[in-house]
NUTOR-921152 format. One record per atom (N, C-alpha, C): x, y, z; atom name; residue number from 1. Coordinates in pm, 1 decimal. Atoms other than C-alpha are relative to their C-alpha. Example, Ala and Ser with C-alpha at 12.3 -4.5 7.8 and 13.67 -1.06 7.14 Angstrom:
REM NUTOR-921152
       east      north         up   name   resi
       89.0     -119.0        0.0      N      1
     1230.0     -450.0      780.0     CA      1
       90.0      120.0        0.0      C      1
      -82.0     -119.0       -6.0      N      2
     1367.0     -106.0      714.0     CA      2
      -77.0      109.0       73.0      C      2
END
This chain:
REM NUTOR-921152
       east      north         up   name   resi
      132.0       58.5      -23.1      N      1
     6638.1     4313.5    12427.7     CA      1
        1.1       46.0      143.4      C      1
       16.9      -50.2     -119.9      N      2
     6527.4     4450.0    12761.9     CA      2
      -13.6     -132.0       99.8      C      2
       29.0      103.3      -81.7      N      3
     6527.1     4227.4    13068.6     CA      3
     -137.6       15.1       51.9      C      3
      162.1       11.9      -36.2      N      4
     6169.0     4112.6    13216.0     CA      4
       -8.4      113.6      100.8      C      4
       11.0      -87.7     -123.8      N      5
     6233.2     4341.2    13531.5     CA      5
        2.2      136.9      -48.7      C      5
      -18.2     -145.7       39.7      N      6
     6327.5     4660.1    13340.7     CA      6
     -136.8       18.1      -89.3      C      6
      117.9      -30.0       64.0      N      7
     6008.6     4611.6    13124.3     CA      7
     -108.1       14.0       76.1      C      7
      111.8       -4.0      -98.0      N      8
     5779.5     4548.1    13407.1     CA      8
       13.0      139.9       58.8      C      8
       13.9     -102.4      -66.1      N      9
     5928.0     4852.1    13576.0     CA      9
      -34.9      133.3      -76.4      C      9
       31.1      -93.6       86.9      N     10
     5893.5     5074.6    13262.5     CA     10
     -144.2       27.7      -32.7      C     10
      139.0       -2.3       35.2      N     11
     5541.3     4963.5    13225.8     CA     11
      -63.7       62.5      135.3      C     11
       49.4      -42.8     -139.2      N     12
     5477.2     5034.7    13605.3     CA     12
        4.5      161.0       22.3      C     12
      -39.1     -160.9      -32.6      N     13
     5649.4     5384.1    13613.5     CA     13
      -91.0       76.3     -101.3      C     13
       60.3      -80.6       86.7      N     14
     5449.9     5485.4    13301.6     CA     14
     -155.3      -36.2      -13.3      C     14
      122.4       34.5      -12.2      N     15
     5135.1     5324.9    13403.6     CA     15
      -67.2      -56.3     -138.5      C     15
       54.6       59.9      116.0      N     16
     5102.3     5124.8    13071.1     CA     16
      -36.3     -152.1       12.5      C     16
       30.2      143.9        0.9      N     17
     4934.4     4784.9    13005.4     CA     17
       91.6      -65.8      -59.7      C     17
      -80.2       91.4       83.8      N     18
     5124.7     4503.2    12909.6     CA     18
      -74.1     -117.6      -35.4      C     18
       17.2      134.7       12.8      N     19
     5077.9     4170.1    12749.9     CA     19
       97.8      -95.0       59.8      C     19
      -92.0       81.9      -51.9      N     20
     5228.9     3896.0    12960.5     CA     20
      -17.2     -132.0      -42.0      C     20
       -0.4      135.4       43.1      N     21
     5300.7     3551.5    12822.8     CA     21
       62.2      -94.9      118.8      C     21
      -81.0       75.7      -91.5      N     22
     5360.5     3292.5    13103.1     CA     22
      -22.5     -148.1        4.1      C     22
       -2.2      150.9       -1.6      N     23
     5436.6     2939.0    13149.6     CA     23
      -97.2      -50.3       75.2      C     23
       82.3       61.1      -87.5      N     24
     5215.2     2706.7    13279.7     CA     24
       48.1      -43.5      114.1      C     24
      -57.4       46.6     -111.1      N     25
     5256.7     2614.5    13644.1     CA     25
      -19.9     -145.7       31.7      C     25
       20.2      156.8       -6.8      N     26
     5149.8     2249.7    13619.6     CA     26
      107.2      -67.7      -50.3      C     26
     -114.1       91.5       47.0      N     27
     5417.0     1994.7    13597.5     CA     27
      -35.8      -70.5     -152.8      C     27
       25.2       55.8      124.0      N     28
     5440.6     1869.9    13237.5     CA     28
      -58.2       75.9     -108.5      C     28
      102.6      -77.7       86.5      N     29
     5218.6     2134.8    13087.2     CA     29
      115.6       63.1      -90.5      C     29
      -80.2      -87.2       86.2      N     30
     5382.4     2310.7    12773.5     CA     30
      -57.3       96.6      -83.8      C     30
      100.1     -114.7       73.2      N     31
     5150.3     2588.6    12700.4     CA     31
       35.6      131.7       78.0      C     31
        5.8     -128.0      -52.9      N     32
     5150.5     2955.5    12774.5     CA     32
     -126.5       52.0        1.7      C     32
      112.4      -59.1        2.6      N     33
     4880.4     3174.7    12877.1     CA     33
       30.5      154.3      -39.1      C     33
       -8.4     -162.9       44.5      N     34
     4842.4     3521.8    12724.6     CA     34
      -85.7       88.3       86.8      C     34
       85.5      -79.5      -74.2      N     35
     4722.3     3785.8    12966.8     CA     35
       25.0      155.3      -15.6      C     35
      -20.4     -142.9        3.3      N     36
     4672.7     4163.6    12966.1     CA     36
        3.4       41.6      154.1      C     36
      -22.6      -40.0     -152.7      N     37
     4795.8     4306.2    13296.2     CA     37
       25.4      159.2       17.8      C     37
      -23.0     -131.5      -29.4      N     38
     4810.3     4638.7    13476.3     CA     38
      103.5      -12.4      127.6      C     38
      -84.7       31.6     -115.5      N     39
     5126.1     4625.9    13716.5     CA     39
      -25.9       90.0      109.9      C     39
       38.0      -94.1     -123.3      N     40
     5049.9     4752.8    14067.0     CA     40
      145.5      -20.2       89.5      C     40
     -124.5        9.7      -87.2      N     41
     5377.3     4628.8    14239.4     CA     41
       99.7     -100.9      -28.7      C     41
     -131.5       82.0       16.3      N     42
     5728.7     4473.4    14194.4     CA     42
       70.3        2.1      120.5      C     42
     -100.9       16.7     -104.0      N     43
     5937.1     4320.3    14455.8     CA     43
       55.9     -140.8        9.5      C     43
     -102.2      133.7      -34.6      N     44
     6196.7     4037.7    14523.4     CA     44
      -60.5      -97.5      -94.6      C     44
       16.7      125.2      129.7      N     45
     6137.2     3838.5    14176.5     CA     45
     -153.2      -35.1       -9.0      C     45
      160.1       13.3       19.7      N     46
     5757.4     3892.5    14179.9     CA     46
      -59.2      117.8       -9.7      C     46
       65.1     -128.1       21.9      N     47
     5506.0     4137.4    14064.5     CA     47
     -163.5      -41.3       41.0      C     47
      155.9        4.1      -21.6      N     48
     5136.7     4205.2    14156.1     CA     48
      -69.9       64.0      -97.4      C     48
       47.8      -54.9      120.7      N     49
     4904.8     4307.4    13883.7     CA     49
     -156.4      -34.1        9.9      C     49
      131.1       55.5       12.2      N     50
     4539.3     4309.7    13801.1     CA     50
       15.1      -63.4     -141.7      C     50
        5.2       84.1      105.5      N     51
     4481.3     4036.9    13541.1     CA     51
     -123.6        8.3      -55.0      C     51
      112.0       -5.0       51.5      N     52
     4243.9     4113.2    13295.4     CA     52
      -75.6     -134.2      -56.0      C     52
       45.6      127.4       41.2      N     53
     4198.4     3733.0    13185.3     CA     53
      -81.8      -37.6      126.8      C     53
       85.2       59.7     -125.1      N     54
     4081.5     3647.6    13555.5     CA     54
      -86.9       96.5       91.5      C     54
       62.8     -108.1      -53.5      N     55
     3950.1     3984.7    13645.2     CA     55
       17.8       17.8      164.0      C     55
      -68.4      -23.2     -158.3      N     56
     4144.0     4007.8    13977.9     CA     56
      135.9       29.4       33.0      C     56
     -127.9       -5.1       -9.9      N     57
     4440.8     4087.9    14123.4     CA     57
       86.3     -132.3       30.2      C     57
     -101.4      137.2      -10.2      N     58
     4728.5     3821.0    14106.1     CA     58
      141.3       36.7       10.2      C     58
     -155.6       15.1      -14.7      N     59
     5088.1     3749.4    14186.8     CA     59
       59.2      -84.4     -129.5      C     59
      -51.9       62.7      101.9      N     60
     5324.1     3641.4    13920.0     CA     60
      160.3      -20.7       40.4      C     60
     -144.5        1.3      -17.3      N     61
     5697.5     3519.3    13938.6     CA     61
       31.4       51.0     -131.0      C     61
      -67.3      -59.9      105.8      N     62
     5900.1     3730.8    13714.8     CA     62
       57.9     -103.3     -120.1      C     62
      -63.0       79.2       89.1      N     63
     6099.3     3445.0    13574.5     CA     63
      -85.2     -108.3      -56.2      C     63
       84.0       57.3       91.7      N     64
     5800.4     3267.0    13454.3     CA     64
      -59.3       37.6     -111.8      C     64
       56.0      -56.0      122.6      N     65
     5729.5     3499.3    13198.3     CA     65
       94.3      -35.2     -122.1      C     65
      -69.7       50.5      140.4      N     66
     5812.8     3379.7    12842.0     CA     66
        6.2      146.7      -91.4      C     66
        6.1     -140.3      102.5      N     67
     5733.3     3732.7    12670.6     CA     67
      -57.1      106.7       77.6      C     67
       71.0     -133.1      -49.5      N     68
     5643.1     4087.1    12783.9     CA     68
        1.7       93.2     -110.4      C     68
       -0.1     -124.1       65.0      N     69
     5525.1     4369.9    12584.6     CA     69
      -79.1       91.4       57.4      C     69
       64.1     -127.0      -55.9      N     70
     5422.0     4722.3    12672.1     CA     70
      -94.0       37.6     -114.2      C     70
      101.2      -66.5       80.5      N     71
     5089.4     4855.8    12527.1     CA     71
        4.7      148.3       12.9      C     71
       35.4     -146.4      -11.7      N     72
     4983.7     5199.5    12450.5     CA     72
      -93.7       37.0       97.6      C     72
      102.0      -25.4      -93.7      N     73
     4685.2     5178.9    12668.6     CA     73
       41.4       19.2      147.7      C     73
      -33.5      -53.6     -140.4      N     74
     4719.0     5357.4    13020.0     CA     74
      -93.2      -65.2       94.2      C     74
       83.0       39.9     -106.9      N     75
     4566.8     5245.5    13343.0     CA     75
       39.5       86.1      143.2      C     75
      -27.8      -46.7     -110.9      N     76
     4544.4     5384.0    13686.0     CA     76
      -33.4     -107.3      112.5      C     76
        6.4      108.2     -113.6      N     77
     4590.6     5185.5    14015.1     CA     77
     -119.7       43.9       97.6      C     77
      102.4      -43.0      -68.5      N     78
     4283.8     5201.6    14228.1     CA     78
       41.3       70.4      130.8      C     78
      -58.2      -63.5      -90.8      N     79
     4294.0     5430.3    14518.1     CA     79
      -10.2      -79.0      136.0      C     79
       13.6       71.7     -106.7      N     80
     4198.1     5166.5    14771.2     CA     80
       88.7     -145.4       -6.1      C     80
      -83.8      107.4       20.4      N     81
     4477.9     4925.0    14639.0     CA     81
       65.4      -18.6      126.5      C     81
      -95.0       41.5     -102.0      N     82
     4685.1     4768.2    14914.9     CA     82
       74.1     -122.2      -49.0      C     82
      -63.5      135.6       33.1      N     83
     4978.5     4526.2    14833.0     CA     83
      -15.9     -104.9       88.1      C     83
       14.3      131.8      -71.5      N     84
     4963.3     4191.9    14946.3     CA     84
      122.8      -47.9       47.1      C     84
     -126.9       40.3      -29.2      N     85
     5320.2     4161.6    14972.3     CA     85
       26.9       19.8      143.2      C     85
      -32.8      -21.0     -134.8      N     86
     5456.5     4070.3    15326.9     CA     86
       95.6      122.9       24.5      C     86
      -92.6      -99.4      -31.7      N     87
     5601.0     4367.7    15503.2     CA     87
       82.8      -75.3      132.0      C     87
      -85.0       61.9      -99.2      N     88
     5894.6     4247.7    15737.7     CA     88
       47.2      110.4       77.1      C     88
END
């Protein structure tokens, strides 16, 4: 089984869409959200992606992922995309 970081990197390097099932961020919730995502940036335990569920660029903590699956569908990162990760 691949580690989540490895699957994210593989999808990012090959520009392949993913299905990302994430744990709820609300205390006490016991459900997952299924999202289709296009990975734009990976850094320090987090990744930035276009979330097709919310129709916007979002941040996610890698460790919150319950399952990841690479799809066959390709994507391109918009030419005007700029990472929101803080640069030190």
